[in-house]
C-alpha positions in Angstrom: 0.0 0.0 0.0 1.2 3.5 -0.7 0.4 6.9 1.0 1.1 10.1 -0.8 3.6 12.2 1.0 4.3 15.1 -1.4 5.4 16.2 -4.8 8.7 17.1 -6.4 9.1 20.9 -6.9 12.7 21.0 -8.2 15.5 18.8 -9.3 19.3 19.2 -9.0 20.3 16.6 -11.7 24.1 17.0 -11.3 24.0 16.0 -7.6 20.9 13.7 -7.9 18.7 15.5 -5.4 15.0 16.1 -5.5 13.3 18.9 -3.6 10.0 17.5 -2.1 7.1 19.6 -0.7 5.7 17.3 1.9 2.0 16.7 2.5 2.7 14.0 5.2 5.7 13.0 7.3 8.7 11.2 6.0 11.8 9.8 7.7 15.1 8.2 6.9 14.7 4.5 6.3 11.2 4.8 4.7 10.7 3.4 1.2 9.4 5.9 -1.4 7.8 5.5 -4.8 8.1 8.4 -7.2 5.5 8.3 -9.9 4.9 10.5 -12.9 4.0 10.4 -16.6 7.5 9.1 -17.4 8.7 8.2 -14.0 8.5 5.0 -11.9 11.2 4.8 -9.2 11.2 3.0 -5.9 14.0 3.5 -3.4 14.8 3.7 0.3 15.4 7.2 1.8 19.0 7.3 2.9 19.2 10.9 3.9 16.9 14.0 4.3 18.2 17.6 4.3 16.5 20.8 5.3 18.3 24.1 5.0 21.6 22.1 4.2 21.3 20.2 7.6 20.8 16.5 7.8 17.6 15.5 9.7 16.1 12.1 10.5 12.4 13.1 10.1 10.4 15.8 8.3 6.8 16.8 8.8 3.9 17.9 6.7 4.4 21.4 5.2 8.2 21.2 5.2 10.4 21.4 2.0 13.2 18.8 2.0 16.0 17.5 -0.2 16.2 13.8 -0.9 19.0 12.0 -2.7 17.5 10.0 -5.6 19.0 7.0 -7.4 17.3 7.5 -10.8 15.8 10.1 -13.0 12.8 12.0 -11.6 11.0 15.1 -12.8 9.4 18.2 -11.4 5.7 17.7 -10.5 6.2 13.9 -10.0 4.2 12.5 -7.0 6.0 11.0 -4.0 4.4 8.1 -2.1 5.6 6.3 1.0 5.4 2.5 0.7 3.7 1.0 3.8 3.0 -2.6 4.8 
């Protein structure tokens, strides 16, 4: 099962980081699924940054940076995979 946790607002392709506007909480260790018209990526969250500082958890309404392992695009939806 998947729960929507946000959407991608910006991409830094050279460093492989997606900026995610959160609509629900997300923490390091969670598995996310990024879905879009041309995107289908599932990965574990290894790190979260806010204001260039590493954090373990982020809450609804915050804007975070997440390292991504594949190609994603702006406006793609981000889901948390739950059991």
